[in-house]
Each structure stands twice: as C-alpha cells, then as structure tokens.
C-alpha positions as CSV (number, residue, x, y, z in Angstrom):
1,M,50.7,-115.5,-74.7
2,M,52.0,-115.7,-77.9
3,L,55.7,-116.0,-78.6
4,S,57.8,-113.3,-80.1
5,F,60.4,-113.6,-82.8
6,S,62.8,-112.6,-80.3
7,N,62.2,-115.1,-77.8
8,T,63.2,-117.4,-80.3
9,N,65.7,-116.4,-82.3
10,H,68.1,-118.9,-81.2
11,C,66.1,-121.3,-82.9
12,A,66.1,-119.5,-86.2
13,N,69.7,-118.3,-86.2
14,H,70.9,-121.3,-87.9
15,F,68.5,-121.0,-91.4
16,H,68.1,-117.1,-91.0
17,T,72.0,-116.4,-90.9
18,A,72.8,-118.7,-93.8
19,S,69.6,-117.6,-96.0
20,T,70.5,-114.1,-96.2
21,T,75.0,-114.9,-96.8
22,T,74.6,-117.6,-99.4
23,T,71.7,-117.4,-101.3
24,D,72.8,-118.9,-104.3
25,N,74.3,-122.0,-102.3
26,S,71.2,-124.7,-102.0
27,M,73.1,-126.9,-100.3
28,N,74.3,-124.7,-97.3
29,L,70.7,-123.6,-97.0
30,V,69.6,-127.5,-96.7
31,D,72.2,-127.9,-94.2
32,S,70.9,-124.9,-92.1
33,L,67.4,-125.7,-92.2
34,I,68.4,-129.6,-90.8
35,K,70.3,-128.1,-88.2
36,S,66.9,-126.1,-86.9
37,K,65.2,-129.6,-86.4
38,G,63.8,-129.7,-82.9
39,C,63.2,-126.2,-82.3
40,G,59.3,-126.3,-83.4
41,E,59.2,-129.5,-81.3
42,S,60.2,-128.1,-77.8
43,T,58.4,-125.0,-78.2
44,L,55.5,-126.5,-79.2
45,K,56.0,-128.8,-75.9
46,Q,56.5,-126.0,-73.6
47,M,53.4,-124.2,-75.2
48,I,51.4,-127.4,-74.7
49,L,52.2,-127.6,-71.2
50,Q,51.5,-123.8,-70.1
51,H,48.5,-123.0,-71.9
52,G,46.9,-126.5,-73.1
53,R,44.2,-127.7,-71.1
54,V,42.5,-131.4,-71.2
55,I,38.7,-131.2,-71.1
56,K,37.9,-133.4,-68.1
57,G,36.6,-136.7,-69.0
58,T,38.0,-137.2,-72.9
59,N,41.1,-137.2,-74.7
60,I,40.4,-134.0,-76.2
61,L,43.0,-131.4,-76.0
62,K,42.3,-127.8,-75.8
63,V,44.7,-126.1,-78.0
64,D,42.9,-123.2,-79.3
65,S,44.7,-120.1,-77.8
66,F,47.8,-120.5,-80.0
67,L,47.4,-123.5,-82.6
68,N,43.6,-124.2,-83.8
69,H,41.9,-121.2,-83.1
70,Q,43.7,-118.4,-82.4
71,I,46.9,-118.6,-84.3
72,D,50.2,-117.9,-83.0
73,P,52.3,-116.9,-86.0
74,E,55.8,-117.5,-84.4
75,L,55.0,-121.1,-83.0
76,S,53.8,-122.0,-86.5
77,R,56.8,-120.7,-88.4
78,L,58.9,-122.6,-86.1
79,M,56.4,-125.9,-86.4
80,G,56.4,-125.3,-90.1
81,M,60.7,-124.9,-90.2
82,D,61.0,-128.2,-88.0
83,I,58.5,-130.5,-90.1
84,A,60.4,-128.9,-93.4
85,S,64.0,-130.0,-91.6
86,R,62.7,-133.7,-91.6
87,F,61.9,-134.1,-95.2
88,I,64.2,-131.7,-96.8
89,L,66.0,-134.3,-98.6
90,D,63.0,-136.3,-99.8
91,G,62.2,-134.2,-103.1
92,V,58.6,-133.1,-101.8
93,T,57.1,-131.0,-104.7
94,K,54.1,-130.6,-102.6
95,V,52.5,-129.8,-99.4
96,L,49.0,-131.3,-98.8
97,T,46.4,-130.5,-95.8
98,L,43.0,-130.3,-94.7
99,E,41.4,-127.1,-94.0
100,T,41.5,-125.2,-92.0
101,S,43.5,-125.8,-88.8
102,G,46.4,-127.5,-90.9
103,I,46.7,-124.3,-92.8
104,P,49.0,-122.3,-90.8
105,I,52.1,-125.2,-90.2
106,A,51.6,-126.4,-93.8
107,L,52.1,-123.0,-95.5
108,M,55.1,-122.3,-93.0
109,A,56.5,-125.9,-94.0
110,A,55.9,-125.4,-97.8
111,L,57.4,-122.1,-97.5
112,Y,60.6,-123.5,-96.1
113,L,60.6,-126.5,-99.1
114,N,59.7,-123.8,-101.2
115,V,57.0,-125.7,-102.5
116,P,53.1,-125.4,-103.5
117,L,50.8,-126.1,-100.7
118,V,47.2,-127.5,-101.4
119,Y,44.6,-127.8,-99.0
120,A,41.9,-130.2,-99.6
121,R,38.6,-128.7,-98.9
122,K,35.6,-129.7,-97.1
123,V,32.9,-128.3,-99.1
124,K,33.2,-128.2,-103.2
125,P,32.9,-124.6,-104.2
126,S,30.5,-123.3,-107.1
127,T,33.5,-122.5,-108.9
128,L,35.4,-125.8,-108.7
129,T,33.7,-127.2,-111.9
130,E,37.1,-129.1,-113.7
131,Q,37.7,-132.6,-112.0
132,I,38.3,-133.2,-108.8
133,Y,39.9,-136.3,-106.3
134,A,37.3,-136.6,-103.6
135,T,37.0,-138.8,-100.6
136,K,35.1,-139.3,-97.0
137,V,37.0,-138.2,-94.0
138,H,35.6,-138.3,-90.3
139,S,36.2,-135.9,-87.3
140,F,37.3,-137.7,-83.9
141,T,36.8,-134.4,-82.6
142,K,33.4,-133.3,-83.9
143,N,32.0,-136.4,-84.9
144,V,31.2,-135.2,-88.3
145,E,31.8,-137.0,-91.7
146,Y,32.9,-134.7,-94.6
147,D,33.2,-134.8,-98.3
148,V,36.4,-133.5,-98.7
149,C,38.0,-132.9,-102.6
150,V,41.0,-131.6,-104.2
151,S,41.1,-129.9,-107.9
152,A,42.9,-132.6,-110.3
153,K,44.6,-129.7,-111.6
154,Y,46.7,-129.1,-108.7
155,L,47.9,-133.1,-108.1
156,Q,49.8,-134.6,-110.6
157,S,51.1,-138.3,-111.2
158,N,54.4,-137.3,-110.9
159,D,54.1,-135.4,-107.7
160,K,55.9,-136.0,-104.6
161,V,53.7,-135.2,-101.8
162,L,54.1,-134.2,-98.0
163,I,50.8,-134.3,-95.8
164,I,50.8,-132.1,-93.1
165,D,48.2,-131.4,-90.3
166,D,47.7,-130.2,-86.9
167,F,46.5,-133.2,-85.4
168,L,46.6,-137.1,-85.5
169,A,44.3,-139.1,-83.7
170,C,42.7,-142.2,-85.0
171,G,44.1,-141.0,-88.7
172,Q,41.0,-140.5,-90.6
173,A,41.7,-137.1,-92.1
174,T,45.4,-138.3,-93.0
175,Q,44.1,-141.7,-94.6
176,G,41.9,-139.7,-96.5
177,L,44.3,-137.2,-97.9
178,I,46.7,-140.5,-98.6
179,D,43.5,-141.5,-100.7
180,I,43.3,-138.4,-102.7
181,I,47.1,-138.6,-103.5
182,H,46.6,-142.4,-105.1
183,Q,43.5,-141.3,-107.1
184,A,46.0,-138.5,-108.4
185,G,48.6,-141.3,-109.0
186,A,51.0,-139.1,-107.1
187,S,53.4,-140.6,-104.4
188,I,53.6,-140.3,-100.5
189,V,57.0,-138.5,-99.1
190,G,55.4,-138.5,-95.2
191,V,53.4,-137.1,-92.6
192,G,54.1,-134.0,-90.5
193,I,51.9,-133.7,-87.7
194,S,52.2,-131.1,-84.8
195,I,50.0,-133.1,-82.1
196,E,50.0,-136.8,-82.1
197,K,47.7,-138.8,-79.8
198,G,50.1,-141.6,-79.3
199,F,47.7,-143.5,-76.9
200,Q,45.1,-143.8,-80.2
201,E,45.6,-145.8,-83.6
202,G,46.4,-143.6,-85.9
203,G,50.0,-143.4,-85.5
204,K,50.5,-146.9,-85.3
205,K,48.5,-147.7,-88.4
206,L,50.8,-145.2,-90.7
207,R,53.9,-146.8,-89.3
208,E,52.4,-150.3,-90.1
209,Q,51.7,-149.1,-93.5
210,G,55.5,-147.9,-94.0
211,V,54.4,-144.2,-94.4
212,K,57.4,-142.0,-92.7
213,L,55.6,-140.0,-89.8
214,E,57.2,-137.1,-88.1
215,S,55.2,-136.0,-85.2
216,L,56.3,-132.9,-83.1
217,A,54.7,-133.8,-80.0
218,V,53.7,-137.7,-79.3
219,I,51.2,-137.5,-76.4
220,D,51.6,-140.7,-74.1
221,R,48.7,-140.3,-72.2
222,F,46.7,-137.6,-69.9
223,T,46.8,-137.5,-66.2
224,E,44.6,-135.0,-63.9
225,E,47.6,-132.6,-63.4
226,S,49.7,-132.5,-66.7
227,V,50.1,-134.1,-70.6
228,I,52.8,-136.8,-70.5
229,F,54.8,-136.9,-73.9
230,R,56.2,-139.8,-75.2
231,Q,59.8,-139.9,-74.9
C-alpha cells in the first residue's frame, strides 16, 4: 500500500503553507522545515510495522515493498524532509549517497536543503575519464565488496557534506563515503539514515567518532512477532 499526499498532509502543512506565502523570507522557510521534524520518522515506523518483514533466522529486515525496491514516493518525501529538518542549520552544501537505494531519500533531502545531490557509483562508467575519489565498500546484506567512486568535479574542499543512506548496520558504506569526503578535503556535516540497526556496531562507531548521526528509526531488536524500536 502506498501513502497518499492527502493522508500525510498534516505533516506537510508547516512547510508547504510557508513556502507558498513567504517565498522571499528564508528564515520562515527554515522555521517551517524545523517544525516538520518527526513526520518522516513516525510514518516510516508505521510502515515498517505494517509492511516490513524479518527474514527468519537472520538480522535482515525486508522493506522492499516501500523503501528499496518498490519506492513509496510520499514516504520518501517525508523522510527526506525530516532528515533535512535536522541539518538545516548546519550549512550543508552537498548531499552524498551511494547508489541505488539511498537515492530517493537523499534526493528529497537535497531538494528541501536546496543543494545538489551527488551519488557514489558502484561501477565506474566508461564516460568518467576525469579524476575520481574511490574507495572500497562491503555490503552486509549482499556480502559483496564494491569499488565505489565519485568524480572529483562534484566534491570540493570547501564543501560541507551530508551523507544519507537507507540502512545503517555495520557502517561499511557510510565509512566508505566518509573516506571519499576526506579524499576531497571536504568536511562532513553529519549522517542521515532511514533505518539503523541499533544492535550492530555501525551507529556506535559513528557516534564515537563524533559524527552527528540522525536515524529516523533505530531498531533495538527483532522478535518473532515484531520489530522493537529504540525509544
């Protein structure tokens, strides 16, 4: 089941009303975006409980009906808006994600932050002939290692970068993107995540590194009947 704009309009009213009546007043827009904090979080948790499925005997949560195979556009918009609200005052100049599942949410966040989105590619295209920043990333779910890259044209040393992804488990993908940011000489503003598996070490490592981490849904554990969120 897909969300509809009318069903989630209570979450969007703060931002959309302000944006149509005070387009020349950026402070009002910032205030409106901040007031939207939490809308994406609550909607995502509801969708996980209703439509998510834990693969028996694993720590894998299937959310492919709305997040990372079939995409719910309204949910992606709300999550992107919610993440943007948590970093709107941090001077973000670029949003960085890893193809492909992180792109919809990252795109929505970049839209609300009014900055470009850059996504790291898992395969270097033949048309990418200029300097690149590259690193290796291990996928926990697929147990595969990727060589990911970003064109040096799209990350500069004066950029303040927000990393966004759909899942955070062991944190390999996020650490790889941090490595790319460091190669560019840019600074990391923080990390925005849709679903964090709190029982794995990725989030803990980032927090210990002093990285600002905002996860919309942090899962403490799975039971046979349900998903238990961290309060």
